[in-house]
C-alpha positions in Angstrom: 0.0 -0.1 0.2 1.0 3.5 -0.8 0.9 6.7 0.9 -2.9 6.9 0.1 -4.0 4.5 2.6 -7.5 5.7 4.1 -9.0 4.9 7.2 -11.5 2.1 5.3 -8.5 0.3 4.1 -8.4 -3.4 5.9 -6.0 -3.5 8.9 -2.7 -5.3 7.9 -0.6 -7.3 9.8 1.3 -5.1 12.3 5.0 -4.6 12.3 6.9 -2.9 14.8 7.4 0.7 14.6 9.3 3.1 16.8 12.3 3.9 18.3 14.3 1.0 20.3 17.0 3.3 21.6 17.8 7.1 22.5 20.6 8.6 24.3 23.4 7.0 25.2 23.2 5.3 28.7 25.1 6.0 31.9 27.5 3.3 32.8 25.2 2.2 35.8 22.3 2.1 33.5 24.6 0.2 31.3 24.8 -2.5 34.1 21.9 -2.5 35.2 20.8 -3.7 31.8 23.0 -6.1 31.3 23.0 -7.5 35.2 19.0 -7.4 36.2 17.3 -7.2 33.1 18.0 -10.5 32.2 16.6 -12.1 35.4 13.4 -10.1 35.2 12.9 -10.7 31.9 10.0 -12.9 30.5 10.9 -16.1 28.9 11.4 -15.7 25.4 9.5 -18.2 23.6 6.6 -20.8 24.7 3.3 -20.3 26.3 3.4 -18.2 29.4 1.4 -18.9 33.2 1.5 -15.4 34.5 1.0 -16.8 38.2 4.2 -18.6 37.6 6.8 -15.3 36.7 7.1 -13.7 40.3 8.9 -15.2 43.2 6.1 -14.7 45.5 2.2 -15.8 44.8 0.1 -13.0 43.4 -3.9 -12.3 43.5 -3.7 -11.2 39.8 -1.7 -10.4 36.8 -2.0 -7.0 35.0 -0.1 -5.8 31.7 1.1 -2.4 31.1 1.9 -1.8 27.0 4.4 0.5 26.7 5.2 2.2 30.0 7.5 4.7 29.0 9.4 6.1 31.7 7.7 3.4 34.6 6.3 6.1 36.7 2.5 4.5 36.2 3.6 0.7 36.5 5.8 1.8 39.5 3.0 3.1 41.5 0.6 1.0 40.5 3.2 -1.6 42.1 3.7 0.3 45.1 0.3 0.8 45.6 -1.0 -3.1 44.6 1.9 -5.0 46.1 -0.2 -8.3 45.9 -0.7 -8.3 41.9 1.7 -8.8 39.2 2.9 -6.7 36.6 4.2 -7.2 33.2 5.5 -4.4 31.8 5.8 -4.0 27.8 8.2 -1.4 26.6 11.0 -1.9 23.7 12.5 1.6 24.4 15.4 0.6 26.1 15.7 4.2 27.5 12.3 3.8 29.1 13.7 0.5 30.5 16.6 1.5 32.1 15.1 4.4 34.0 11.8 1.8 35.6 14.7 -1.0 36.2 16.6 1.4 38.4 13.1 1.9 40.5 12.4 -1.7 40.5 15.9 -2.3 42.2 16.1 0.8 44.5 12.7 0.1 45.9 12.7 -3.8 45.8 9.4 -4.6 43.8 9.5 -7.4 43.5 6.2 -8.1 41.6 7.5 -6.4 38.1 8.4 -8.4 35.1 9.5 -7.0 31.9 9.1 -7.8 28.2 11.7 -5.2 26.0 10.5 -6.2 23.1 6.8 -5.5 20.8 3.8 -6.7 22.9 2.2 -8.1 19.9 4.7 -10.9 20.1 3.7 -11.6 23.8 0.0 -11.3 24.0 -0.3 -14.6 21.8 1.8 -16.6 24.6 -0.8 -15.8 27.6 -3.5 -17.9 28.3 -6.9 -17.0 27.6 -8.4 -14.6 30.9 -5.1 -15.1 32.5 -5.2 -11.2 33.0 -6.7 -8.7 35.2 -6.4 -5.4 33.5 -4.5 -4.3 30.8 -3.3 -0.7 30.0 -2.3 1.6 26.9 -1.1 4.7 28.6 -0.4 7.7 25.9 0.8 5.3 23.1 2.4 6.8 20.1 -0.6 8.4 18.0 1.3 8.4 14.9 -1.1 11.8 13.3 -0.2 11.7 9.7 -2.8 9.5 7.7 -0.2 7.3 6.2 1.3 6.5 9.2 -2.0 5.4 11.1 -1.6 1.9 10.2 1.1 1.7 12.7 -1.0 2.5 16.0 -1.1 -0.2 18.7 -4.7 -0.2 18.8 -6.3 -2.4 15.8 -8.5 -4.6 15.1 -5.9 -7.7 15.9 -4.4 -6.2 19.0 -8.1 -5.6 20.4 -9.4 -9.4 20.3 -6.0 -10.2 21.7 -6.3 -8.2 24.7 -10.2 -9.2 24.5 -8.9 -12.6 24.9 -6.6 -12.4 27.4 -8.6 -10.3 29.8 -10.3 -12.3 32.8 -14.1 -11.3 32.5 -15.1 -8.3 34.5 -11.2 -7.2 33.7 -10.7 -3.8 32.3 -8.7 -2.4 29.4 -7.6 1.4 30.3 -6.8 4.0 27.5 -5.3 7.2 28.1 -4.5 9.8 25.1 -4.3 13.5 24.5 -5.1 13.1 20.5 -8.5 13.1 19.7 -8.4 11.3 16.2 -6.8 8.5 18.4 -9.4 8.5 20.9 -12.3 8.4 18.3 -10.1 5.4 16.5 -9.7 3.6 19.6 -13.2 3.9 20.3 -14.6 2.6 16.3 -12.5 -0.2 16.7 -13.4 -0.9 20.4 -17.3 -1.0 19.3 -16.4 -3.6 16.5 -15.2 -6.2 19.3 -17.8 -7.6 20.7 -15.8 -8.9 23.9 -15.4 -5.5 25.1 -18.0 -3.1 26.3 -17.3 0.9 27.2 -18.1 1.7 30.2 -19.0 5.3 30.2 -22.3 6.6 30.9 -21.7 10.4 31.1 -18.4 12.5 30.2 -16.7 12.5 33.7 -16.1 9.3 32.7 -13.7 9.7 30.2 -12.3 13.3 31.3 -11.5 12.2 35.1 -8.6 9.8 35.4 -9.3 6.7 37.3 -9.1 6.4 41.1 -5.7 6.5 42.3 -3.9 7.6 39.0 -0.3 9.2 39.4 -0.6 10.6 36.0 2.9 10.9 34.0 5.5 13.2 32.8 4.0 13.0 29.5 0.7 13.8 30.5 1.8 16.9 32.9 3.8 18.4 29.5 0.7 17.5 27.6 -2.1 19.2 29.8 0.5 22.2 30.1 0.4 22.8 26.5 -3.3 22.6 26.2 -4.5 19.4 25.2 -6.6 17.6 27.8 -6.4 13.9 27.9 -9.1 11.4 27.5 -9.5 8.0 29.7 -11.3 5.1 28.3 -12.1 1.9 30.0 -13.4 -1.3 28.3 -14.4 -3.8 30.6 -14.6 -8.1 29.4 -17.8 -9.1 28.7 
């Protein structure tokens, strides 16, 4: 397909897009990447049993796709010590930021997947995840780039499959077009139901929402975040 793709075009098999590495890492970051990450990284192949990934029993497992610098994931780990959290983030500089927090605060219920989440989701069992977060994903705003967006028919089908009945998929964005894009595709996924009944449901952050540095920046620039919650039915 060329640059004249439209929203009506069939969704295609998804390739990974985005940066893998930014500015040069400091020695301490390189050390954590070499020594700590292999101990906390998920196995690279084969089916996964989420409950067996952590060093102690957890009540349930959550998944954050694209955790950025890890502020939200770390906050959830602190607030929910009985929950195991898998963080997906291919961007190395984001991984090392969260590794430092996990190391210094001894957050033993965090595990890493430093590759594309679409390589991980098919390996998770049906109804094995209690909550999935996708917060401020890259909007790929140009029309020809929209096929790169993480939200697609394929990804939502996989998210719905791994969620437990009643489990939540939480999506946040400051880009209205991406919000609309997500609502349209979620509406076509019969296993997910948007929970909103009034405008405050999508303009108000979730309870115990810690915010992120990106959100603070975008709010200061005048863009208003939208918070969508879908439940597995």
